[in-house]
C-alpha positions, -999 to 999 in steps of 0.1 A, spaced: -1 0 -1 13 35 -9 14 59 17 8 100 12 32 123 31 16 158 29 14 188 51 -11 215 47 -6 249 63 -37 271 60 -27 308 55 -62 324 47 -91 325 23 -82 301 -6 -46 303 2 -29 268 14 7 260 13 10 222 3 42 203 11 40 170 -6 68 145 -12 95 174 -14 72 197 -36 61 231 -22 29 242 -37 8 272 -30 -31 276 -39 -47 310 -48 -22 335 -32 -38 361 -12 -16 382 12 -28 418 15 -33 430 50 -68 433 68 -85 464 56 -74 465 22 -101 474 -3 -107 464 -38 -132 488 -56 -153 472 -84 -178 490 -104 -209 484 -81 -193 480 -47 -162 477 -27 -147 445 -12 -129 448 19 -103 422 34 -113 412 70 -81 393 81 -45 394 80 -30 362 63 -15 336 88 18 337 71 33 365 51 42 360 15 80 365 23 78 338 50 62 313 26 100 307 12 108 290 -18 77 274 -39 79 249 -67 46 263 -82 14 282 -76 -17 266 -86 -43 295 -94 -79 286 -98 -84 321 -115 -70 353 -114 -98 377 -121 -113 381 -85 -91 396 -58 -103 370 -32 -82 344 -51 -54 366 -64 -48 401 -44 -21 426 -49 5 409 -27 -4 377 -44 3 391 -79 36 402 -65 46 369 -54 41 355 -86 70 371 -100 93 351 -74 80 319 -86 92 297 -113 62 280 -122 25 293 -121 -4 274 -137 -41 287 -142 -70 288 -165 -61 295 -203 -79 328 -200 -57 338 -169 -24 328 -185 -33 351 -213 -40 378 -188 -9 373 -167 15 368 -195 51 359 -190 56 322 -181 25 315 -167 8 283 -179 -28 278 -189 -46 244 -185 -78 233 -201 -99 209 -183 -81 175 -185 -51 187 -200 -20 174 -183 15 187 -179 46 171 -163 71 185 -142 100 173 -124 104 178 -86 134 192 -68 144 157 -59 142 144 -96 109 128 -94 84 133 -123 49 147 -113 17 154 -132 -7 181 -130 -40 177 -146 -66 205 -150 -101 196 -138 -135 210 -148 -147 238 -124 -176 263 -122 -174 295 -104 -210 300 -92 -243 284 -104 -251 277 -140 -273 307 -143 -248 332 -127 -212 318 -137 -184 342 -129 -160 333 -153 -135 306 -161 -117 286 -132 -100 255 -129 -92 228 -105 -62 204 -104 -53 168 -99 -18 162 -87 0 126 -91 35 113 -96 41 94 -128 56 65 -111 24 61 -88 -5 76 -105 -29 58 -80 -18 83 -53 -30 120 -59 -44 150 -45 -73 169 -58 -76 207 -54 -111 218 -65 -102 253 -69 -126 281 -65 -158 258 -78 -191 249 -67 -205 215 -66 -220 205 -101 -224 173 -121 -191 174 -139 -169 173 -106 
């Protein structure tokens, strides 16, 4: 039987540091301080709590898994700055176009393979997701399944910022 060695550190909101078999992955980076406002056309969102860990204290990351880039509660100002310090960022195809640079966009069921710092090859597969109910979808969002190519039966599913629906 294969065992899974994983550690999750909850930072706040959608942001989690995942340490798994030598990999250090971060989901949806939000690091702005409490009180930060995000003005939208019809209202202003205000962040209520500080992150439990600062972006500087997170340390070196192998990748950021970004469910979507177009909402401040999943990628805030400080999170955008952090992306510049990470070698690998993966998000939706639309998000990769908006963010530019070396950001990789995945479509549902599209996979890519990366090599961990220890030389082990891992696979990241985009999964279908929907951000809001069908009648009020709020734009493209993606989830992720992570596996190692030498042991694909063991993996982690990150649903991203999705709601339950028939394709999940």
